[in-house]
LUMMAR-436644 format. One record per residue (C-alpha): residue in three letters; y, z, x. Coordinates in steps of 0.1 Angstrom, whole numbers, plus 5000, padded with zeros to 4 digits. Example, Ala and Ser with C-alpha at 12.3 -4.5 7.8 and 13.67 -1.06 7.14 Angstrom:
Ala495550785123Ser498950715137
END
This chain:
Met480346904756Lys478347194758Ile480247524766Gly478447894771Val480348154766Tyr479348534784Phe480248814775Cys480149114794Asn480049474779Cys480549614815Gly477949904807Thr480150024783Ile483150044792Ile483749714773Ser481049724746Glu482150094730Lys485549904720Ile484549544715Asp481849444693Ser480549144712Glu478549054680Arg481449044654Val483048814683Lys480448584685Glu481248504650Lys484648434655Val483848234685Leu481848074674Glu483547904646Ala485447714671Gly482647454674Asn478747364669Asp478847314711Leu479347654718Tyr476947894727Phe477148294731Lys475148514753Thr475748884756Phe474949094792Gly475549464803Phe476949424840Leu477449024850Cys478749114877Ser475449314890Asp472449184912Gln470249154877Gly473649014857Lys474348734886Glu470548634886Phe470748584848Leu473748394847Glu472648184878Lys469348124862Asp470148064826Leu473047844839Ser470447604853Glu468547624820Glu470947584796Lys472947314821Pro476647364802Asp479547134809Arg481847424809Ile481647794814Val484048094792Ile483348424813Ala484448714787Ala484848984813Cys487349224838Ser490449054857Pro489648744873Arg491148934905Asp487949094907His485148894894Glu486248494894Lys484948424926Thr481748594921Phe480848404894Met482048084906Asn479548134935Ala477048204904Met478347834893Leu477447714925Lys473847854933Ala473247714894Gly474047284908Met477847364888Asn481247284897Pro482847644900Tyr486147494889Leu484347444854Met484847814846Gln487748004830Met487848384825Ala489148584794Asn490248914809Ile489149134777Arg488749464800Glu492149574815Gln493949384791Val492249414757Ala489649734761Trp491349944779Val495049914763Thr493649894728Ala492950244706Asp492550034677Lys489049844677Glu489349584646Lys492649484668Ala490649474701Ile487949254686Glu490749074672Lys492948994704Ala489548944724Ser488348714700Ala491648524705Tyr491248564745Ile487848364741Asn489348114716Gly492248034743Ala489748014772Leu487747784752Ala490447574749Arg491747564781Val488547514797Arg487847184773Leu491047014794Gln489947124830Glu488446864854Pro486046944886Leu487446974918Glu486046944951Val486847164984Thr488147025013Glu488647115044Leu491647135069Glu492147235105Ala493147605106Asn493747845133Leu491248065140Asp493648345157Val494948645139Leu497948835139Val497449205133Ile500949365131Gly500349745134Ala498149915161Gly497450235140Pro493750305130Ala493850025101Gly495049805128Leu492949875154Lys489949865129Ala490849505120Ala491549375157Leu488549485165Ser486049365137Leu487948985142Ala487448995180Glu483749115175Ser483648805150Gly484748585183Arg487848575169Lys491148595192Val493548825177Val497448925189Leu497549245182Leu501049355178Glu502449735183Lys506649785181Ser506150095202Pro505050225238Leu501650365223Ile498650275201Gly497050455175Gly499350545154Leu499950905138Pro496651075138Val496451025177Arg499251305176Tyr497151545153Glu494651835165Asp492951825137Val492751575105Phe491551665067Pro489151655051Thr486651745080Leu489151915100Glu487851635130Cys490051595163Gly492551295153Pro492151155192Cys488451225192Met487950995160Leu490050735174Glu488950755207Pro486150495206Ile488150245190Leu491050295207Ser488150255240Asp486649945227Val490849785222Leu491249795255His488349805279Gly485449755255Glu482849415256Tyr484849245231Ser488349335246Arg488749025261Asn489248865227Ile492449085219Glu495849045234Leu497949375233Leu501349365230Thr502949695228Leu506849765224Ser507249405203Glu507949265167Val507748925150Met511048785145Glu510148445128Val506948315113Ala507047895105Gly504147725097Tyr501547765065Tyr498247895057Gly495647835085Asn498647755109Phe501247995118Ile503947935145Val504948335153Lys507748405176Ile507748755192Arg510248975205Arg508849155234Ser511149465249Pro510549555285Arg508349825297Tyr509449835330Val505949915340Asp503649675354Glu500349785328Ser498449565347Gln499149735382Cys499850125366Ile497150345376Gly498150595347Cys498650895378Gly502651015365Glu503651085401Cys506750905391Ile507451115364Thr508151405382Pro511151305407Cys513151135375Pro516051395376Val517351335342Ser515751405303Ala516151385269Lys514651475233Asn511051335233Glu510751125199Phe506851145198Asp507351505201Cys509651495173Gly512351635196Leu510851995200Ser510251905238Glu511851725265Arg510751395290Lys511951215316Ala513450875314Val509950725327Ser507350945310Phe504450945290Pro505050945250Phe503151265252Leu499651375269Gly496851125265Ala498950845249Leu497550545254Pro498150195270Asn497550495303Ala500950355316Pro504450555311Tyr507650365302Ile511350385308Asp513950445285Pro517150245296Gly519250435272Ile518950775294Cys517450605330Leu520150625355Arg519550335374Phe520850155336Lys524250355335Gly524850175369Glu523950465394Glu521350315421Cys518050595412Arg515050455421Leu513150795430Cys510550655408Lys509850345422Asp510150545454Ala507250775445Cys504850535429Lys505250275467Glu504650655490Ile502350845470Cys499750525453Gly500850285475Leu502050075450Glu504949835454Asn505949655422Val504449875393Ile507849965382Asp510149655376Phe514249755369Asp514549395369Asp511949295341Gly513849155305Glu513449105271Thr510648795266Thr510748625233Leu506848475230Glu505448245207Arg501948265194Asn500248015171Val497448175146Gly496148085113Ser496448405096Ile498648755094Ile497549075090Leu499949365078Ala498749705090Ile502449865093Gly501450195080Ser504350455061Ala507350725069Leu508151025056Tyr511351115030Glu513951225050Cys514151615042Gly517751605053Lys518251425018Leu517451815009Pro519952005019Asn518552295000Leu516052315017Gly517552425048Tyr516152135075Gly518152045100Lys520452375094Ile518052645093Ser515552735124Asp511952705121Val512252475094Tyr509852225102Thr508251885086Asn504651865087Leu504851565117Glu506551845137Phe504052135132Glu501551845133Arg502651835170Met503152215176Leu499352265167Ala498351965190Ala497152125228Gly499051875244Gly502351885217Pro505452085227Thr503652475224Ser500352375236Gly498652445206Glu500352735200Ile502152845165Lys504953005172Thr508853015164Ala512152905180Ser512153275194Gly508753285208Ser507253475187Lys504253475167Pro505453425123Ala504053715105Ala504853435071Val504853085071Ala505852915039Leu504352545033Ile506152395008His504352104989Cys505951794970Val508751744989Gly510751424976Ser508051354955Leu507051404914Asp511151384914Arg513251104900Asn516151174917His513751144948Asn510150964947Glu508550944910Tyr504950964928Cys502551154943Ser501951064981Glu498351224972Thr498151345006Cys500751625011Cys498651884992Leu495451825014Ser497951835048Thr499252175032Phe495352295028Lys494152175064Tyr497552385080His496652705060Tyr492752675077Leu494252635112Ile496852905110Ser494553165094Thr492753085123Lys494953085144Leu497053425135Pro494353595110Glu497153845096Val499853605089Lys500753565051Ile500853245037Tyr502553105010His501652764990Val505052684974Tyr504052384946Lys504852174918Glu501452024916Leu498352034934Val496651754940Met492651754960Pro491151454953Gly487951414968Lys484551644975Glu485951805007Gly489751834999Phe488552094971Gln486552274995Leu489852375017Tyr491752464984Ala489152664978Arg488852855007Ala492752865011Lys492853044974Lys490453274987His492153405016Pro493453755008Asn497153685027Thr497853385002Val500253364978Phe500353044953Ile504052984936Arg504952744914Tyr508152594909Gln509652404887Asp511652144905Ile512652074942Glu516152164934Ser515052514922Leu514452634954Thr517152714985Val516752845016Lys518753095031Met518853325060Arg519053695051Glu518153995081Glu517053725105Arg514153595084Lys513853335060Val514353355023Ile513153114997Glu514453144963Phe512852974935Arg512052964896Phe508952954881Leu507952704854Asp508752964825Gly512852974846Arg512153354859Lys513353394892Gly512053464926Ile512053494965Ala509853484998Arg510453595031Thr508653415055Asp509353345092Met508352985094Ile508752665067Ile506852395068Leu508052085047Cys505451835033Pro507451535026Ala506451205000Gln504950945021Val507550625020Pro507450255032Ser507450195069Pro511250075076Glu509449725085Ala508349665049Gly511849515033Arg512249305067Leu508249195074Gly508149145036Met511148905035Leu509748735065Leu506248665056Glu507048625021Val505048905008Ser506549154981Leu507449494977Asp506949724941Arg509149954930Tyr509150214953Gly509449954984Phe505949944997Leu504149625004Cys502049534977Asn500249194958Trp503048964944Cys502048884909Ser503348994873Tyr499848894862Ala498549234886Gly501049434870Ala499549384835Asp496049454851Lys497049784866Ala498749904831Gly494849814820Thr493449994846Ser495950294839Gln494750274806Lys498350274792Gln498750194760Tyr500949894749Pro501449684713Pro498249484705Asn500149154696Val501149094729Tyr499148834746Val499148664781Ile498848354798Lys498148354831Val500048084852Met500247984891Cys504048064886Ser506848124866Gly508547834880Arg506147664860Val506847784825Asp508647464815Pro510747504784Gln508547294766Phe505747544767Val507447804753Leu508247584723Gln504847484718Ala504647894718Phe506647904688Asp505347624670Asp501747774672Gly502848094652Ala504448314683Asp507048524670Gly508148604706Val507748524740Ile508348674774Ile508148524804Leu507248734840Ala508448684874Cys507748814907His511048984919Pro513548774935Gly512848724973Asp509048794963Cys507748354958His504948264977Tyr506147924964Lys509547944982Glu511447904952Gly509347964918Asn511548234905Phe514548124910Arg513547804893Ala511748004860Val515748144863Gln517147814858Arg514447714834Tyr515148004808Arg518447954806Leu518147594799Leu515247764770Leu518148024757Arg520147674748Leu517147484733Leu516047774711Glu519847784699Gln519747414688Tyr516147514671Gly517647754650Ile515248044667Glu516948364683Lys517248404716Glu516248764717Arg512848624701Cys512048514743Gly512948754774Phe512748744808Asp511748994835Tyr510649074871Ile507249264874Ser505249304908Ala501549444910Gly502549814908Glu505049804881Ser502349884854Glu505050104837Lys507749874835Tyr505449654823Val504249914793Lys507949954790Val508849574789Met506149464765Thr507449754741Gly510749624744Ile510249284737Val507949404707Gly510349614687Lys512849324690Val510449074677Lys509249324647Ala513349394640Leu513949034636Gly510748964618Pro508848624615Ile510448314619Pro511148184589Gly509347904579Ser506747944606Gln503448004604Gly504148374622Lys501548574632Gly503448874648Arg502448774685
END
């Protein structure tokens, strides 16, 4: 059996840590049926061309690619094999970038580990058998959940390719948050204007016939399998027929009741029948049964009468409209549900909800919008223009008591606000109260630089969010804070804008369970695989002990206790099994079975006289690179304390 080993230098990313010639010497000791070749960038056009040509000339029976993670370019190299006339399933990748070069500082240990990875891949590829691709009947229709910018773009792209799309949105309007913004960073482009072409195409464009738009709708059940799903959808009534309504709004004026408008963040009021806000699409109002007199037992029908008298339309408003359950068959599902903002009320020291003129950034966006509650004017609750505005960054971010991560958008939002405030109110004093400043991208830095040069700008770096306190003093807001060195300070202002962390959509958990898509430790939807967590540790270049060797399996539930016993027999001093979190398994019961097998394994280890501390089990998702490093460091520490297994050929792995 002739086997080719192709080593990718990945430019200098791999080669600066791992000497391919040293690895070649170690690998070629494994047999006379091997050849070893090195290339700069195997994934580049030149690299793929080289691989296709070389495979055609060498005609190996199997190949090993030593390069990046198979999650990045396994498909790339399989396609090259196909073009060279090889069965693409006779290839194994050795992940020597994410799991060796990026996480192993010691070059000698990196060479040793890379050689072991390649030799392991060689042993595995010898056992692989050629597979043939088979085709299954699949439904080409697609369900897109969420009609924000990402969902709209996905739906339109699919519709343009000839696919039928069911576009689902739980609210009465489409466009997500940007349609509520006057300007978006970093270029300060008009949000609604930016989305207008795609909104128009989805609703009325050439390919809109391929899109079924369902607003006020939610997925309730999903059955079936990849390529053939049966989805049950609950659609709440709008009480207004979108197909007949001309969007004139004549039905709104006579409505006798009002309530806080949640689409203006409660800063304005709306009628029981109304548009969410000026310019919202679809261009048809909806009735809120929670405040409509008709649904409280009264005989009010003023809106329906106005529609008939002024527009001459009889049945546009239908009080008998009811909740319906729809069923759609689709082949694939796209989740585009966006995110939410951290609840500022969880930080009572900032005065949100208790002190007037303390706003979230979303509330301020609506204030800035020409179609918002103040028609774009920046003014306090009393109607006056503020002389000073404070922008508080990192609200609920970079804080172990709230959210440890940085959302990477808050700072850009505040610098956008800085520009807009200073444009509308040139004399205003602006405070930036921040823990850290993050400005990704060239345009983002330009916004920061402009704010930095502004003569009426004050930057204040605080210790932590708990050190900030907002109080009322002499009819003004006062922010008390501590500098990094512990000194106390105060800032007097008339308006405060809080920029909270982005957090998972409230629907993420429910939809994740329903669609068997896992969540990372913060609750965001993510790839379910523990292997991806190991890769992310490499991408982040987090160091962990070099004697950790990763073996990729399809599912933790497939790790037979005999595999682990074999690992100990082959010289491992410790083994840990990593699974996706409970409820996240794409194979339904994989991680549950893994736990059962692990318990059996611990009993077997006791019978073999091996300490159970040498074998671990944990849950890791794709986003948990820090946990992965911590868990790996922990198991290595335990094994090191125990020492080699007596009488074994332990190699410290």
